[in-house]
DOGUKE-869284 format. One record per residue (C-alpha): x, y, z; residue in three letters. Coordinates in steps of 0.5 Angstrom, whole numbers, padded with zeros to 4 digits, always signed. Layout:
residues N
XYZALA;...
END
This chain:
residues 313
+0292+0171-0077MET;+0288+0164-0079GLU;+0294+0158-0078SER;+0293+0156-0086PRO;+0293+0149-0083SER;+0286+0151-0079ARG;+0282+0154-0086THR;+0275+0152-0087ILE;+0276+0150-0095GLU;+0285+0147-0098ALA;+0283+0151-0104ILE;+0279+0157-0107SER;+0280+0160-0113VAL;+0276+0165-0115ARG;+0276+0167-0124ALA;+0283+0164-0125LEU;+0285+0166-0132SER;+0291+0164-0136LYS;+0294+0165-0144SER;+0299+0163-0147TYR;+0301+0167-0153GLU;+0294+0170-0154GLY;+0290+0163-0153VAL;+0287+0162-0147ALA;+0288+0155-0142ALA;+0284+0158-0137VAL;+0278+0162-0137ALA;+0276+0164-0131GLY;+0274+0159-0127ILE;+0272+0159-0120ASP;+0273+0151-0114LEU;+0273+0150-0108SER;+0276+0144-0105VAL;+0273+0143-0098ALA;+0280+0141-0093ARG;+0279+0133-0092GLY;+0276+0133-0099GLU;+0278+0127-0105VAL;+0276+0132-0111PHE;+0277+0130-0118ALA;+0278+0135-0125LEU;+0276+0132-0131LEU;+0278+0134-0138GLY;+0281+0132-0144PRO;+0288+0133-0147ASN;+0289+0141-0147GLY;+0283+0143-0144ALA;+0287+0146-0138GLY;+0287+0142-0133LYS;+0295+0141-0132THR;+0295+0149-0133THR;+0291+0150-0127THR;+0294+0145-0123VAL;+0301+0147-0123GLU;+0298+0154-0122ILE;+0295+0152-0115LEU;+0302+0147-0113GLU;+0305+0155-0115GLY;+0309+0152-0120TYR;+0306+0156-0127ARG;+0304+0163-0125ARG;+0296+0165-0127ARG;+0296+0172-0131ASP;+0289+0174-0126GLY;+0283+0171-0121GLY;+0285+0169-0115GLU;+0288+0162-0112VAL;+0288+0161-0104SER;+0291+0154-0102VAL;+0290+0153-0095PHE;+0290+0161-0094GLY;+0296+0161-0098LEU;+0298+0164-0105ASP;+0302+0159-0108PRO;+0306+0165-0113GLY;+0307+0169-0106ARG;+0308+0164-0102ASP;+0310+0159-0105ARG;+0316+0157-0099ALA;+0311+0157-0094ARG;+0306+0153-0098LEU;+0312+0147-0100LYS;+0311+0143-0093PRO;+0303+0143-0093LEU;+0304+0139-0100ILE;+0305+0133-0104GLY;+0307+0132-0111ILE;+0306+0126-0115VAL;+0307+0126-0122LEU;+0306+0121-0127GLN;+0313+0119-0128SER;+0317+0122-0123THR;+0327+0120-0123GLY;+0327+0117-0116VAL;+0335+0114-0115ASP;+0334+0107-0118ARG;+0338+0103-0113TYR;+0337+0107-0107LEU;+0332+0102-0103THR;+0326+0104-0102VAL;+0328+0105-0094ALA;+0332+0110-0097GLU;+0328+0114-0102THR;+0323+0115-0097VAL;+0329+0117-0091ARG;+0332+0122-0096MET;+0326+0126-0098TYR;+0323+0125-0091ALA;+0330+0130-0089GLY;+0328+0135-0094TYR;+0322+0138-0089TYR;+0322+0140-0082PRO;+0317+0136-0080HIS;+0316+0129-0083PRO;+0312+0123-0082ARG;+0316+0118-0080PRO;+0318+0114-0086ALA;+0317+0107-0084ASP;+0309+0109-0082GLU;+0309+0112-0089VAL;+0313+0105-0092ILE;+0307+0101-0088ASP;+0302+0106-0091LEU;+0303+0105-0099VAL;+0304+0097-0097GLY;+0311+0097-0098LEU;+0313+0093-0091SER;+0316+0088-0095ALA;+0320+0091-0101LYS;+0323+0097-0095ARG;+0330+0094-0097ASN;+0329+0093-0105SER;+0332+0097-0109ARG;+0328+0101-0113VAL;+0329+0098-0120VAL;+0327+0091-0118LYS;+0320+0094-0116LEU;+0315+0092-0120SER;+0311+0098-0124GLY;+0305+0098-0119GLY;+0310+0098-0114GLN;+0314+0104-0116GLN;+0308+0107-0116ARG;+0306+0107-0109ARG;+0314+0109-0108LEU;+0311+0115-0111ASP;+0306+0117-0107VAL;+0311+0114-0100ALA;+0315+0120-0103VAL;+0310+0126-0104ALA;+0308+0123-0097LEU;+0314+0124-0094ALA;+0314+0130-0091GLY;+0306+0130-0088ASP;+0303+0134-0093PRO;+0296+0136-0092GLU;+0294+0136-0099LEU;+0296+0130-0105LEU;+0296+0133-0112PHE;+0295+0126-0116LEU;+0297+0126-0124ASP;+0294+0121-0127GLU;+0296+0117-0122PRO;+0293+0110-0125THR;+0296+0110-0133THR;+0299+0103-0135GLY;+0296+0099-0129PHE;+0293+0093-0130ASP;+0286+0092-0125PRO;+0290+0089-0120SER;+0294+0095-0119ALA;+0290+0099-0120ARG;+0285+0096-0114HIS;+0292+0097-0110GLU;+0292+0104-0112ALA;+0284+0106-0111TRP;+0286+0103-0104GLN;+0291+0107-0102ILE;+0287+0114-0104VAL;+0282+0111-0099ARG;+0287+0109-0095ASP;+0288+0117-0095LEU;+0282+0121-0095ALA;+0281+0116-0088ALA;+0287+0119-0086LEU;+0283+0126-0086GLY;+0289+0128-0093LYS;+0285+0133-0098THR;+0287+0130-0105VAL;+0287+0133-0112LEU;+0286+0128-0117LEU;+0287+0129-0125THR;+0284+0122-0129THR;+0282+0120-0135HIS;+0279+0114-0133TYR;+0272+0116-0130MET;+0272+0109-0126ASP;+0276+0111-0122GLU;+0273+0118-0121ALA;+0267+0114-0119GLN;+0269+0110-0114GLN;+0275+0115-0111LEU;+0272+0123-0112ALA;+0266+0126-0107ASP;+0266+0131-0112ARG;+0268+0132-0118VAL;+0269+0138-0124ALA;+0269+0138-0131VAL;+0274+0142-0135ILE;+0273+0144-0142SER;+0277+0149-0147ALA;+0278+0153-0140GLY;+0272+0154-0136ARG;+0269+0149-0132ILE;+0264+0146-0135VAL;+0260+0141-0129ALA;+0261+0140-0122GLU;+0258+0136-0117GLY;+0258+0129-0114THR;+0259+0124-0118PRO;+0252+0122-0118ASP;+0249+0128-0118SER;+0253+0131-0124LEU;+0250+0135-0130ALA;+0244+0132-0128GLY;+0245+0124-0128ARG;+0241+0122-0122ASP;+0235+0126-0125ARG;+0235+0123-0131VAL;+0229+0117-0132ARG;+0233+0111-0133PRO;+0232+0106-0139ARG;+0229+0099-0139VAL;+0233+0095-0144ARG;+0231+0087-0147CYS;+0230+0082-0153ARG;+0224+0079-0154LEU;+0225+0072-0158PRO;+0222+0073-0165GLY;+0215+0073-0168GLY;+0213+0075-0160VAL;+0210+0083-0160ALA;+0211+0087-0154ALA;+0206+0088-0148PRO;+0201+0093-0150GLU;+0204+0099-0146GLY;+0210+0098-0148PHE;+0211+0099-0156ALA;+0217+0101-0158ALA;+0222+0100-0165ALA;+0227+0096-0163PRO;+0234+0099-0162ALA;+0239+0099-0168ALA;+0242+0091-0164ASP;+0234+0089-0163GLY;+0233+0090-0156PHE;+0226+0093-0154LEU;+0227+0100-0150GLU;+0224+0105-0146PHE;+0223+0110-0141ALA;+0218+0110-0135PRO;+0216+0114-0132ASP;+0215+0109-0125ASP;+0220+0104-0126LEU;+0218+0100-0121THR;+0211+0098-0123ALA;+0214+0098-0130ALA;+0218+0092-0129LEU;+0213+0089-0125HIS;+0207+0090-0130ARG;+0214+0087-0137LEU;+0215+0081-0132THR;+0209+0079-0131GLY;+0207+0078-0137TRP;+0213+0075-0139ALA;+0212+0069-0133ILE;+0205+0069-0136ASP;+0206+0067-0143ARG;+0213+0064-0142GLY;+0217+0069-0146VAL;+0224+0069-0144GLU;+0227+0077-0143LEU;+0233+0077-0146GLU;+0239+0080-0143GLY;+0233+0084-0138LEU;+0237+0091-0136GLN;+0237+0097-0133ILE;+0241+0102-0136VAL;+0243+0110-0134ARG;+0247+0113-0136PRO;+0254+0114-0134SER;+0259+0118-0131LEU;+0263+0117-0138GLU;+0256+0118-0141ASP;+0256+0125-0138VAL;+0263+0127-0139TYR;+0262+0126-0146LEU;+0256+0130-0148SER;+0260+0136-0144LEU;+0267+0135-0147THR;+0265+0133-0155ASP;+0259+0139-0158PRO;+0258+0133-0162THR;+0255+0128-0158ALA;+0249+0127-0155SER;+0247+0128-0148GLY;+0246+0124-0144PRO;+0239+0124-0142GLY;+0232+0128-0141GLU;+0233+0132-0135GLY;+0242+0132-0137ALA;+0244+0139-0136ALA;+0250+0142-0139ARG;
END
């Protein structure tokens, strides 16, 4: 039998379902995550994210479907799976009066083959705080300690649940670097987040879950055909100046001229050449492509307009 650590897929899900009092929380989803991949699961509250992740972690029973994590069934093989996974929850209950080093060593003692505690502390950037008590750490430093606790057993797969909720911009970027460092070590990461820029920055692939179903899956740049949507050019002309021939369009609500050319480079060349010849300032000139957030909203909100031509639901 092939060792769990050597399976190609870290996670494989087929037709997964789970209902509560007759209401489907997860309605037959398929999902796969490759070893060493950073995968983001996106979706609004109540979409089925938490239920899906808890089934993968072995903390919740499924009603139907097949689930494999490193070749193990989380529902039947939780004891064998536990050393292979680490979990970073939104909030943890570590003893506030232990030091950083004491905390990591304590959790490392629960695993048969832990990663050296000092190495884990260095990895998460807490070397200077190793002898500080948890109660004295900043919010960002406590989050680093949460990751250190999850890494204490040297897992192959980490579940990160909303890892930067409530962080200031500096702390968020520090947390992002930790995830990148984990990926560089070859760890597999399953990330849930409400921040689209976080998914854009960190994930190799993303999946959007809505009403218990996966409605889109792909790289952040290609999700729902985002990479095939024609970019829009926006600018505002001075009062009384008409748009050049071939660029006639009704101004948007904010007064900007907006159009989606077939050939972006040629259109920009013509527009800027016209402006230079006539001494016209193209105020706020920008090229706009649908953001990951635009696509996400179009997929999860049935009342929202799509991200643009070529996008698929």
